[in-house]
C-alpha positions, -999 to 999 in steps of 0.1 A, spaced: 509 233 -18 495 267 -29 470 293 -17 448 309 -43 429 341 -37 398 347 -58 360 348 -58 348 313 -51 317 297 -64 305 262 -58 275 240 -56 276 219 -23 241 205 -26 237 170 -40 222 169 -76 185 163 -77 155 169 -99 130 196 -90 135 227 -70 166 233 -50 169 259 -21 195 287 -19 219 265 0 227 246 -32 247 277 -44 277 290 -24 293 324 -32 324 333 -13 340 364 -27 376 374 -18 384 340 -2 415 318 -1 414 283 -15 441 261 0 454 232 -23 477 206 -9 508 189 -23 486 160 -36 465 185 -58 434 182 -34 416 212 -17 425 212 20 405 242 30 387 276 23 391 307 45 385 345 44 417 353 61 452 351 45 470 318 51 503 316 70 537 325 55 543 289 48 518 290 20 529 302 -15 503 326 -28 487 334 -61 463 363 -62 434 362 -87 415 390 -70 383 400 -89 383 367 -109 362 335 -105 373 301 -93 350 271 -91 365 247 -67 355 211 -72 335 220 -105 332 189 -128 328 194 -166 304 168 -177 316 172 -213 347 149 -217 365 131 -244 379 96 -241 416 108 -241 409 133 -212 399 105 -188 434 101 -174 437 138 -166 404 147 -152 408 169 -120 444 177 -128 450 211 -113 461 240 -135 466 277 -129 442 285 -157 422 270 -187 449 272 -211 476 260 -187 454 229 -179 448 223 -217 486 226 -226 499 207 -196 474 178 -196 447 176 -222 466 184 -254 494 159 -247 469 132 -237 448 137 -268 480 138 -291 487 103 -279 455 93 -297 466 109 -330 493 82 -334 478 51 -351 501 28 -332 488 44 -298 453 42 -312 455 4 -316 466 2 -280 430 11 -271 423 -25 -274 454 -40 -259 458 -77 -266 436 -77 -299 465 -74 -324 445 -87 -352 428 -53 -355 445 -31 -382 426 1 -373 415 16 -341 381 8 -326 369 44 -325 339 66 -337 333 102 -339 299 118 -345 295 150 -366 265 170 -377 268 202 -399 305 203 -393 301 203 -355 318 174 -334 290 161 -312 306 129 -297 339 111 -295 339 73 -287 365 47 -281 365 10 -270 377 7 -234 409 -6 -221 400 -37 -200 436 -50 -195 444 -42 -158 481 -48 -163 483 -24 -193 461 1 -174 486 -1 -144 516 4 -167 500 36 -182 491 51 -148 526 43 -136 540 62 -167 516 91 -160 529 93 -124 565 95 -138 554 123 -162 538 143 -135 569 138 -112 591 151 -140 569 181 -144 570 188 -107 532 183 -105 514 164 -76 516 128 -81 485 108 -72 485 72 -57 473 44 -79 435 37 -74 438 -1 -66 400 -5 -65 398 10 -99 424 -13 -113 408 -43 -98 375 -32 -114 391 -28 -148 404 -63 -148 368 -78 -142 352 -56 -170 339 -73 -201 349 -59 -236 332 -26 -236 332 10 -250 321 44 -242 311 77 -260 308 112 -247 282 135 -262 290 171 -258 255 186 -247 269 220 -255 276 210 -290 241 197 -293 227 231 -282 249 248 -308 232 227 -334 197 232 -321 202 270 -317 221 274 -349 250 292 -333 286 291 -343 304 300 -311 305 276 -282 306 305 -257 270 314 -268 256 282 -252 280 279 -221 268 291 -186 303 299 -176 324 308 -208 361 301 -206 369 337 -209 353 343 -175 377 318 -158 411 324 -144 
């Protein structure tokens, strides 16, 4: 567990079209965010936590508890919501290793486990004017293989002294009942770059990475 001291910004109101009231945005400067051993947020408070809580002070910096980035690549699906001390820490610990697995052709072919007749990955990337707009993959619908990978992920997190999450049995059950399918994630921020003819992604982000911890 750990206690993080920072300026907290979150959006507790359910998403909806149309006008939203001021209660949809919550700004809490100089608060403590309490994160349990399982990586989940257990509380927020203005006063300092007890001595049993290891502390990290990010005074004057911005944290967005519970913020979900809607731009995601297929390889990142297994690491969504993994906690990191900062953006680069999260990328280096979780995202980059996950994406590197997809750079290996042998691993790429596992995207369609059980279809060994394929001699190349079922994968598509969409580019326009040199900008990657989308990254798509066929989905893994073999529940046995999915369970194996999740157990391996648990072992990796345990070896890294990271919180280890329980297997989601409802998810595994649903995977086993899925038909052959695929998915693609379009980066809306990349589309904006193309439309506005800008070369830096920070120019179209509401909260650029440089402003985060």
